[in-house]
C-alpha positions as CSV (number, residue, x, y, z in Angstrom):
1,M,-0.1,0.1,0.1
2,N,2.9,2.2,0.8
3,K,4.4,1.8,-2.7
4,T,1.0,2.6,-4.3
5,L,0.9,5.9,-2.2
6,L,4.6,6.7,-3.4
7,I,3.4,6.4,-7.0
8,F,0.0,8.2,-6.4
9,R,2.0,11.3,-4.7
10,H,4.6,11.3,-7.5
11,E,1.9,11.5,-10.4
12,F,-0.2,13.9,-8.6
13,R,2.5,16.5,-7.8
14,H,3.9,15.9,-11.2
15,M,0.4,16.7,-12.7
16,I,-0.6,19.6,-10.8
17,K,2.8,21.3,-11.9
18,R,2.1,21.1,-15.5
19,K,1.6,24.5,-17.1
20,A,-1.3,23.1,-19.2
21,F,-2.8,21.6,-16.1
22,I,-2.6,25.0,-14.4
23,I,-4.1,27.1,-17.4
24,L,-6.9,24.8,-18.1
25,T,-7.7,25.1,-14.3
26,L,-7.7,28.8,-13.9
27,I,-9.1,29.7,-17.4
28,V,-12.6,29.6,-16.2
29,P,-12.5,32.0,-13.2
30,V,-9.8,34.1,-14.8
31,L,-11.8,34.7,-18.3
32,A,-15.1,35.1,-16.3
33,L,-13.5,37.8,-13.9
34,A,-12.1,39.5,-16.9
35,G,-15.0,39.7,-18.7
36,I,-17.1,41.1,-15.8
37,G,-14.2,43.7,-15.3
38,V,-14.2,44.8,-18.8
39,F,-18.2,45.2,-18.8
40,Q,-17.9,47.4,-15.7
41,L,-15.1,49.5,-17.4
42,V,-17.4,49.9,-20.4
43,S,-20.5,50.5,-18.5
44,T,-19.0,53.5,-16.4
45,G,-18.7,55.4,-19.4
46,G,-22.4,55.6,-19.8
47,P,-24.8,53.7,-22.0
48,P,-23.6,52.5,-25.4
49,V,-24.4,55.0,-28.2
50,V,-25.9,53.3,-31.1
51,E,-25.6,55.2,-34.3
52,T,-28.7,55.8,-36.6
53,F,-28.5,55.1,-40.3
54,S,-30.6,56.5,-43.2
55,I,-32.1,54.3,-46.1
56,G,-33.7,55.8,-49.0
57,Y,-37.1,54.8,-50.3
58,V,-39.1,55.6,-53.4
59,D,-42.9,55.5,-53.4
60,E,-44.3,54.6,-56.4
61,A,-47.6,53.3,-54.8
62,F,-48.3,56.8,-53.2
63,G,-49.3,56.5,-49.4
64,F,-46.2,55.6,-47.9
65,D,-45.2,58.9,-46.4
66,Q,-45.5,58.4,-42.5
67,C,-43.6,56.8,-39.6
68,T,-40.4,57.3,-41.3
69,T,-38.3,56.7,-38.1
70,Q,-38.1,53.0,-37.3
71,G,-35.7,52.4,-34.1
72,Y,-32.3,53.5,-35.3
73,V,-33.5,53.4,-39.1
74,E,-34.2,56.8,-40.7
75,L,-36.2,56.2,-43.9
76,V,-35.4,59.2,-46.3
77,H,-37.9,59.7,-49.3
78,F,-36.9,60.3,-52.8
79,D,-38.9,61.4,-55.7
80,T,-37.4,58.9,-58.4
81,P,-35.2,55.7,-58.4
82,G,-32.5,57.9,-60.1
83,D,-32.4,60.3,-57.2
84,A,-32.2,57.4,-54.5
85,K,-29.3,55.8,-56.7
86,T,-27.5,59.0,-56.8
87,A,-27.8,59.5,-53.0
88,L,-26.5,55.6,-52.6
89,I,-23.6,56.5,-54.8
90,N,-22.8,59.7,-53.0
91,G,-23.0,57.9,-49.5
92,D,-26.0,60.0,-48.2
93,V,-27.8,56.7,-47.7
94,S,-26.7,53.3,-46.9
95,E,-29.3,51.7,-49.4
96,Y,-32.7,52.2,-50.8
97,F,-35.8,50.4,-51.6
98,V,-38.5,51.1,-54.4
99,I,-42.4,50.3,-53.4
100,P,-43.8,49.6,-56.9
101,L,-47.3,50.8,-57.9
102,D,-48.6,47.1,-57.9
103,Y,-47.3,46.6,-54.2
104,L,-50.5,46.1,-52.5
105,S,-51.4,43.1,-54.9
106,T,-48.0,41.6,-55.3
107,G,-46.2,42.4,-52.0
108,V,-42.9,42.8,-54.0
109,I,-40.3,45.4,-52.7
110,N,-37.2,46.2,-54.7
111,R,-34.2,46.6,-52.6
112,Y,-30.7,48.1,-53.9
113,T,-27.5,48.3,-52.1
114,L,-23.7,48.4,-52.8
115,K,-22.9,45.6,-50.3
116,R,-22.6,41.9,-51.3
117,Q,-24.8,40.0,-48.8
118,L,-26.6,36.6,-48.5
119,E,-29.8,38.0,-47.3
120,T,-31.4,41.4,-46.1
121,P,-29.9,42.0,-42.6
122,P,-32.8,41.2,-39.9
123,A,-32.8,44.8,-38.4
124,I,-33.4,46.3,-42.0
125,A,-36.0,43.9,-42.9
126,T,-37.7,44.5,-39.7
127,A,-37.5,48.4,-40.2
128,I,-39.1,48.2,-43.8
129,K,-41.7,45.7,-42.6
130,N,-42.6,48.0,-39.7
131,F,-42.6,51.1,-41.9
132,L,-45.0,49.4,-44.6
133,T,-47.4,48.2,-41.9
134,S,-47.6,51.5,-40.2
135,N,-48.4,53.4,-43.2
136,M,-51.1,50.9,-44.5
137,L,-52.8,51.1,-41.1
138,A,-52.4,54.8,-40.5
139,D,-55.8,56.5,-39.7
140,K,-57.6,53.3,-39.9
141,V,-56.9,51.5,-36.4
142,P,-55.7,52.9,-33.0
143,P,-51.9,53.2,-32.6
144,E,-52.1,50.5,-30.0
145,T,-53.4,48.0,-32.6
146,V,-50.8,49.0,-34.9
147,Y,-48.1,48.4,-32.4
148,R,-49.6,45.0,-31.4
149,I,-49.7,43.9,-35.2
150,K,-46.1,44.8,-35.5
151,Y,-45.0,43.0,-32.1
152,P,-48.1,40.4,-32.0
153,L,-46.5,38.0,-29.5
154,E,-44.2,38.0,-26.3
155,L,-44.5,34.2,-25.3
156,V,-43.9,33.5,-21.6
157,T,-43.6,30.1,-20.8
158,T,-44.0,28.6,-17.0
159,R,-43.2,25.1,-16.3
160,L,-45.5,23.2,-13.8
161,T,-44.8,20.4,-11.7
162,E,-46.8,17.1,-11.5
163,T,-48.8,18.5,-8.8
164,G,-49.7,21.6,-10.7
165,E,-47.2,24.1,-8.8
166,V,-45.1,26.4,-10.4
167,A,-41.5,24.5,-10.6
168,T,-38.7,26.4,-9.0
169,E,-36.5,25.4,-12.0
170,Q,-37.9,26.8,-15.2
171,G,-35.3,25.9,-17.8
172,G,-34.5,27.9,-20.9
173,Y,-31.2,29.0,-22.2
174,G,-30.3,30.4,-18.8
175,N,-30.4,27.0,-17.4
176,V,-28.1,25.3,-20.0
177,I,-25.2,27.8,-20.2
178,I,-23.4,26.5,-17.0
179,P,-23.9,22.7,-18.0
180,A,-22.5,23.4,-21.7
181,I,-19.6,25.3,-20.4
182,F,-18.8,22.5,-18.0
183,S,-19.3,19.8,-20.4
184,L,-16.7,21.3,-22.7
185,L,-14.2,21.7,-19.8
186,L,-14.9,18.2,-18.7
187,A,-14.4,16.9,-22.2
188,L,-11.0,18.7,-22.3
189,S,-9.9,17.5,-19.0
190,L,-10.7,13.9,-20.0
191,Q,-8.9,14.2,-22.9
192,A,-5.9,15.7,-21.3
193,S,-5.9,13.0,-18.6
194,T,-6.1,10.5,-21.4
195,I,-3.2,12.0,-23.0
196,Y,-0.8,12.5,-19.9
197,L,-1.5,8.8,-18.8
198,V,-0.7,7.2,-22.3
199,Q,2.3,9.5,-22.9
200,G,3.8,8.8,-19.3
201,L,3.5,5.0,-19.8
202,G,4.9,5.2,-23.4
203,D,7.9,7.3,-22.1
204,E,8.6,5.1,-19.2
205,K,8.5,1.7,-21.6
206,E,11.1,3.6,-24.1
207,S,13.3,4.8,-21.5
208,R,13.2,1.4,-19.8
209,L,12.2,3.1,-16.4
210,I,9.3,0.7,-16.5
211,E,11.6,-2.4,-15.8
212,V,13.0,-0.5,-12.8
213,L,9.6,0.3,-11.4
214,L,8.3,-3.3,-11.8
215,S,11.3,-4.5,-10.0
216,S,9.8,-2.9,-6.9
217,V,6.2,-2.7,-7.4
218,S,3.5,-4.9,-8.8
219,P,1.7,-4.0,-12.1
220,R,-1.6,-3.6,-9.9
221,Q,0.3,-1.2,-7.8
222,L,1.8,0.8,-10.5
223,L,-1.6,1.3,-12.3
224,T,-3.5,1.9,-9.3
225,G,-0.9,4.7,-8.1
226,K,-1.0,6.3,-11.6
227,V,-4.7,6.3,-12.0
228,L,-5.4,7.6,-8.5
229,G,-2.7,10.4,-8.8
230,L,-3.9,11.7,-12.2
231,G,-7.7,11.3,-11.2
232,T,-7.1,13.1,-8.0
233,A,-5.4,16.0,-9.9
234,G,-8.3,16.0,-12.2
235,L,-10.9,16.1,-9.4
236,V,-9.3,19.0,-7.8
237,Q,-9.4,20.8,-11.1
238,V,-13.2,20.1,-11.3
239,V,-13.9,21.0,-7.8
240,I,-12.1,24.4,-8.6
241,W,-14.5,24.8,-11.5
242,L,-17.6,23.8,-9.6
243,A,-16.8,26.1,-6.6
244,S,-16.0,29.0,-8.6
245,L,-19.3,28.9,-10.6
246,P,-21.8,30.0,-8.2
247,L,-19.5,32.8,-6.9
248,L,-19.0,34.1,-10.4
249,L,-22.6,33.6,-11.3
250,N,-23.8,35.7,-8.3
251,L,-21.1,38.4,-9.2
252,A,-22.3,38.5,-12.9
253,S,-26.0,38.8,-11.8
254,S,-25.4,41.5,-9.6
255,T,-23.0,43.5,-11.6
256,I,-24.2,42.9,-15.0
257,G,-27.8,41.6,-14.6
258,G,-29.9,41.0,-17.6
259,F,-29.4,37.6,-19.3
260,F,-26.9,36.7,-16.6
261,G,-29.5,37.1,-13.8
262,T,-31.6,34.2,-15.6
263,I,-28.6,31.8,-15.3
264,Q,-29.2,29.0,-13.0
265,L,-27.7,25.8,-11.7
266,P,-29.5,22.8,-12.5
267,A,-30.7,20.7,-9.5
268,N,-28.1,18.3,-8.4
269,F,-25.6,19.7,-10.8
270,L,-22.8,19.9,-8.5
271,V,-23.2,16.4,-7.4
272,L,-23.6,14.9,-10.8
273,G,-20.9,16.8,-12.2
274,I,-18.4,15.3,-9.6
275,A,-20.0,11.8,-10.0
276,Y,-19.7,11.8,-13.8
277,F,-16.0,13.1,-13.7
278,I,-14.9,10.5,-11.4
279,L,-16.6,7.8,-13.3
280,G,-15.7,9.3,-16.6
281,Y,-12.0,9.6,-15.6
282,S,-11.9,6.0,-14.3
283,L,-13.1,4.6,-17.5
284,F,-10.7,6.8,-19.6
285,A,-7.8,5.8,-17.2
286,A,-8.6,2.3,-17.5
287,L,-8.8,2.4,-21.3
288,S,-5.5,4.5,-21.5
289,A,-3.7,2.1,-19.2
290,G,-4.6,-0.8,-21.4
291,V,-3.5,1.3,-24.6
292,G,-0.3,2.2,-23.0
293,A,0.5,-1.2,-22.2
294,I,0.2,-2.6,-25.8
295,S,1.6,0.4,-27.4
296,P,5.6,0.2,-28.1
297,S,5.8,3.9,-28.1
298,A,4.1,7.2,-26.5
299,R,3.4,8.3,-30.1
300,E,1.6,5.1,-31.2
301,G,-0.3,5.1,-27.7
302,Q,-1.6,8.5,-28.2
303,Q,-2.8,7.6,-31.7
304,L,-4.6,4.5,-30.6
305,S,-6.2,6.7,-27.6
306,M,-7.5,9.1,-30.1
307,I,-10.0,6.6,-31.1
308,Y,-12.0,6.7,-27.9
309,A,-10.9,10.2,-26.7
310,M,-12.6,11.8,-29.7
311,L,-15.9,10.2,-28.7
312,V,-16.2,12.4,-25.7
313,Y,-16.9,15.2,-28.0
314,V,-19.8,13.6,-30.0
315,P,-22.6,15.1,-27.7
316,L,-20.9,18.5,-28.3
317,W,-20.9,18.1,-31.9
318,F,-24.6,17.3,-32.0
319,A,-25.6,19.5,-29.2
320,S,-27.7,21.5,-31.6
321,F,-30.0,18.8,-32.2
322,L,-30.8,18.4,-28.4
323,F,-32.3,21.9,-28.6
324,I,-34.5,20.9,-31.6
325,F,-35.3,17.2,-30.6
326,P,-34.7,17.1,-27.1
327,D,-36.7,13.9,-26.6
328,S,-35.1,11.9,-29.1
329,P,-34.1,8.6,-28.3
330,I,-30.5,9.2,-29.8
331,W,-29.7,11.4,-26.6
332,S,-30.8,8.7,-24.4
333,V,-28.4,6.3,-26.2
334,L,-25.5,8.8,-25.8
335,T,-26.6,9.4,-22.0
336,I,-26.1,5.6,-21.5
337,F,-23.3,4.6,-23.7
338,P,-20.3,4.9,-21.2
339,V,-17.6,6.9,-23.3
340,T,-20.3,9.8,-24.1
341,A,-22.2,9.6,-20.8
342,P,-20.6,12.1,-18.9
343,I,-20.9,14.9,-21.6
344,A,-24.2,14.1,-22.9
345,A,-25.9,13.6,-19.3
346,M,-24.4,17.1,-18.3
347,L,-25.9,18.7,-21.5
348,K,-29.2,16.9,-21.0
349,L,-29.3,17.9,-17.5
350,G,-29.4,21.4,-18.6
351,V,-31.9,21.2,-21.4
352,T,-34.6,18.8,-20.3
353,G,-33.2,17.3,-17.2
354,I,-32.7,13.5,-16.9
355,A,-35.4,10.7,-16.1
356,A,-34.6,8.8,-13.0
357,W,-34.3,5.5,-15.0
358,E,-32.2,7.0,-17.4
359,L,-29.9,8.5,-14.9
360,A,-29.6,5.2,-12.9
361,A,-29.0,3.3,-16.2
362,S,-26.3,5.6,-17.1
363,L,-24.4,5.3,-14.0
364,A,-25.0,1.6,-13.6
365,V,-23.6,1.1,-17.0
366,L,-20.5,3.3,-16.5
367,V,-19.6,1.5,-13.3
368,L,-20.1,-1.9,-15.0
369,S,-17.8,-0.7,-17.9
370,I,-15.2,0.5,-15.5
371,I,-14.9,-2.7,-13.8
372,L,-14.7,-4.9,-16.9
373,V,-12.2,-2.5,-18.8
374,M,-10.2,-2.2,-15.5
375,F,-9.9,-6.0,-15.2
376,L,-8.8,-6.2,-19.0
377,A,-6.5,-3.4,-18.5
378,I,-4.7,-5.2,-15.7
379,R,-4.4,-8.3,-17.8
380,A,-2.9,-6.2,-20.6
381,F,-0.7,-4.6,-18.2
382,R,0.6,-7.7,-16.8
383,V,1.3,-9.5,-20.4
384,Y,2.6,-6.6,-22.6
385,L,3.9,-3.9,-20.5
386,L,7.6,-5.1,-20.9
387,M,7.1,-6.1,-24.2
388,Y,9.1,-3.7,-26.8
389,G,9.0,-3.4,-30.6
390,K,6.2,-4.1,-32.6
391,R,2.6,-3.7,-31.0
392,P,0.9,-7.0,-30.9
393,S,-2.1,-7.6,-33.4
394,W,-5.6,-7.3,-32.3
395,G,-5.9,-11.1,-32.4
396,E,-2.9,-11.7,-30.4
397,I,-4.4,-9.3,-27.7
398,I,-7.6,-10.9,-27.7
399,R,-6.2,-14.3,-27.2
400,S,-4.0,-13.1,-24.4
401,L,-6.6,-11.4,-22.7
402,R,-8.8,-14.6,-22.8
403,S,-6.0,-17.0,-21.4
404,G,-4.8,-14.1,-19.0
């Protein structure tokens, strides 16, 4: 046990002294504090000044001469398209549009600009639409009706519990921000831990240091010490992130407010965040130990580890589909599949929440996977750790693990 503890201390101290580890640990609170500080500096100079800009229009349908101020857009009337074109070329207006004589029957508006654009900017399109709507309804309906026609809907959704009470956790984008950021950082942490473990084993094999170590400790003690050392360092990293999030959230809410005031920490986020990191790291460490054992060099080991290390990013790649199809069975599969479970579970926790059966299945599959992979990794450790040169074929590996 003392030998395992010595290896644990060495790996832990070596890990926390790495520059990459320190930077990744501090990047969340430092960037957040910097962002809050920049906002305060900018806000002390007074409210931001939004410049108005002018666009021209030609009214060939006759009757569009009111409500020429639409937000920050000022509409300037021209008698002919030629006059409007000249103003555009001279820089008096940023663009112009023509209301044709048959507009009421066709609804077609011809817009002219000097800029190459994929489509009309939303602000311009909204200003033109509101200008046309206001003029067509002027003197026909009350101003309140005109305003409601232009802005017909402000939808407020309230989530209820199964008993009909208003739920304390309402969801929305504010509820998914923290889990999404944590998911990305968790993926980076798992990948970094994988790289460090595989690289460490590869370097020790290439330098023949592994022979010296195994003359004093057993493969089980060596593997246990390395996994626990790197895992504890990673856990310290995650705890620092999770501990800083509520403080940063309160600071942002009190100084910035607005959208930041709606950001929430989902229920059980702190507990599940730590649980999924521990289980996720244990699985990746066991996989990395097996890969490091069968790889003749650190470089080849890192190449093999990319097969499963990149799978952790799959939920992030398809995160947009979670917002569109939150109840898709694909997300249940990703939440239960052990390699993608830590990231998918965190994302789903922020968007829709995780059903009790799904959470239980996810954690149970992760635990069983860790036990199986660790069992196979220890066998691979014993058989291949002192082998050098060419990496064994997959057939040889499978036969060795069976005969173990």
